[in-house]
C-alpha positions as CSV (number, residue, x, y, z in Angstrom):
1,M,0.0,0.0,0.0
2,I,1.4,3.4,-1.0
3,V,0.9,6.2,1.5
4,S,1.6,9.7,0.5
5,I,2.3,12.3,3.1
6,R,0.1,15.4,2.6
7,Y,0.3,18.6,4.5
8,C,-2.8,20.6,5.1
9,Y,-2.7,24.4,4.9
10,R,-5.2,27.1,5.3
11,K,-5.6,29.4,2.3
12,K,-4.5,32.5,4.3
13,D,-1.3,30.8,5.4
14,H,1.8,32.7,4.2
15,L,3.4,29.4,3.2
16,V,0.7,28.9,0.7
17,D,1.7,31.9,-1.4
18,I,5.3,30.8,-1.3
19,L,4.4,27.3,-2.4
20,I,2.2,28.5,-5.3
21,D,4.9,30.9,-6.5
22,Y,7.6,28.2,-6.2
23,F,5.6,25.6,-8.2
24,H,4.5,28.2,-10.7
25,V,8.1,29.1,-11.5
26,L,9.4,25.6,-11.2
27,Y,7.0,24.2,-13.8
28,L,7.5,27.1,-16.2
29,H,4.4,29.2,-15.5
30,T,1.8,26.5,-16.1
31,G,-1.9,27.3,-16.0
32,P,-4.1,27.1,-12.9
33,H,-5.4,23.5,-13.5
34,L,-2.0,21.9,-13.9
35,L,-0.5,23.9,-11.1
36,L,-3.3,22.9,-8.8
37,S,-2.9,19.2,-9.6
38,L,0.9,19.4,-9.1
39,L,0.4,21.1,-5.7
40,R,-2.2,18.5,-4.6
41,Q,0.3,15.7,-5.2
42,R,2.2,16.8,-2.0
43,Y,0.1,19.4,-0.3
44,W,-3.5,20.0,0.5
45,I,-4.5,23.6,0.5
46,L,-8.0,24.5,1.7
47,A,-9.9,26.6,-1.0
48,A,-7.0,25.9,-3.3
49,R,-8.7,26.6,-6.6
50,S,-9.5,30.3,-5.8
51,T,-6.2,30.8,-4.0
52,V,-4.2,29.6,-7.0
53,R,-6.2,31.7,-9.5
54,K,-5.9,34.8,-7.4
55,R,-2.1,34.2,-7.0
56,L,-1.6,33.6,-10.7
57,V,-3.5,36.8,-11.6
58,Q,-1.5,38.7,-9.1
59,S,1.8,37.2,-10.5
60,F,0.8,38.2,-14.0
61,W,0.0,41.8,-13.1
62,N,3.2,42.1,-11.1
63,R,5.3,40.9,-14.0
64,W,3.4,43.2,-16.4
65,R,4.0,46.2,-14.1
66,V,7.7,45.5,-13.5
67,E,8.8,44.2,-16.9
68,Y,6.5,46.0,-19.5
69,L,5.0,49.1,-18.0
70,N,8.4,50.5,-16.8
71,S,9.8,50.0,-20.3
72,L,7.2,52.4,-21.8
73,Q,8.8,55.5,-20.3
74,I,12.5,55.2,-21.0
75,R,14.7,57.8,-19.3
76,Q,17.0,59.4,-21.8
77,K,19.5,62.3,-21.7
78,W,18.1,65.6,-22.6
79,N,20.6,66.1,-25.4
80,T,19.3,63.1,-27.4
81,P,16.0,63.6,-29.2
82,S,13.3,61.1,-28.4
83,C,10.5,60.0,-30.6
84,P,8.1,62.9,-30.8
85,V,4.6,62.6,-29.4
86,T,2.2,63.6,-32.2
87,K,-1.5,64.0,-32.7
88,G,-3.3,60.6,-32.6
89,T,-0.8,58.9,-30.2
90,L,-2.3,56.6,-27.6
91,V,-0.8,57.4,-24.1
92,L,-1.1,56.5,-20.5
93,I,-1.5,59.7,-18.3
94,M,0.9,59.4,-15.3
95,Q,-0.7,60.5,-12.0
96,D,1.3,60.5,-8.8
97,N,-1.7,59.7,-6.5
98,I,-2.7,56.4,-8.1
99,P,-0.8,53.2,-9.0
100,P,0.4,52.7,-12.6
101,L,-2.2,50.0,-13.4
102,Q,-5.0,52.5,-12.9
103,W,-3.5,55.3,-15.0
104,P,-6.1,56.6,-17.5
105,L,-5.8,55.9,-21.2
106,G,-5.9,58.9,-23.5
107,L,-5.5,60.0,-27.1
108,I,-3.5,63.1,-28.0
109,E,-5.6,65.7,-29.8
110,E,-3.2,68.6,-30.0
111,T,0.4,69.5,-29.0
112,F,1.7,72.8,-27.9
113,P,5.4,73.6,-28.7
114,G,7.6,75.7,-26.3
115,K,9.7,78.7,-27.2
116,D,12.4,76.3,-28.6
117,G,9.9,74.6,-31.0
118,V,9.9,71.3,-29.1
119,N,6.5,69.9,-28.0
120,R,6.2,70.5,-24.2
121,V,2.4,70.2,-23.5
122,A,-0.4,68.1,-25.1
123,L,-4.2,68.1,-25.0
124,V,-5.2,64.6,-24.2
125,R,-8.8,63.3,-24.6
126,C,-9.9,60.6,-22.2
127,K,-13.3,58.9,-21.8
128,N,-15.3,61.9,-20.7
129,T,-12.8,64.8,-20.4
130,A,-9.8,66.4,-22.0
131,Y,-6.6,67.2,-20.0
132,K,-3.8,69.5,-20.7
133,R,-0.7,67.7,-19.5
134,P,3.1,68.1,-19.9
135,I,4.7,65.6,-22.3
136,V,7.0,64.2,-19.6
137,K,3.9,63.0,-17.7
138,L,2.7,61.0,-20.6
139,C,3.7,57.4,-21.5
140,P,3.2,56.8,-25.2
141,L,2.1,53.2,-26.0
142,P,3.8,51.4,-28.9
143,Q,2.1,51.5,-32.2
144,Q,2.2,48.6,-34.7
């Protein structure tokens, strides 16, 4: 008779998050069903299905925020020209008081050049309103 040792954990246990993350990375970012079956071979987590799904969603958004969102606004020296923001560019409007995943999406309707001829301010149309924002507070999204 084969007896497998199973450990039972509550879903709010801090070790559960560590186990889910470890197995998720170990098995090359598998989906929730396979990850759940791999976890259940050694551990028994109460309310595991919802816990695994929540943790995978959180892992996806954390990776998106760290790896992709930060690459949208590349810091460059002032003496090198960057790609100009023009009319019709889709942008995220940076706001200091809210997290980056909740920044509003907007479309540039008009740009206003400074005294040196470089665009410094843009009129950005969102869902319901239009904002006048400095170009440095806008994150242009890549166009294909």
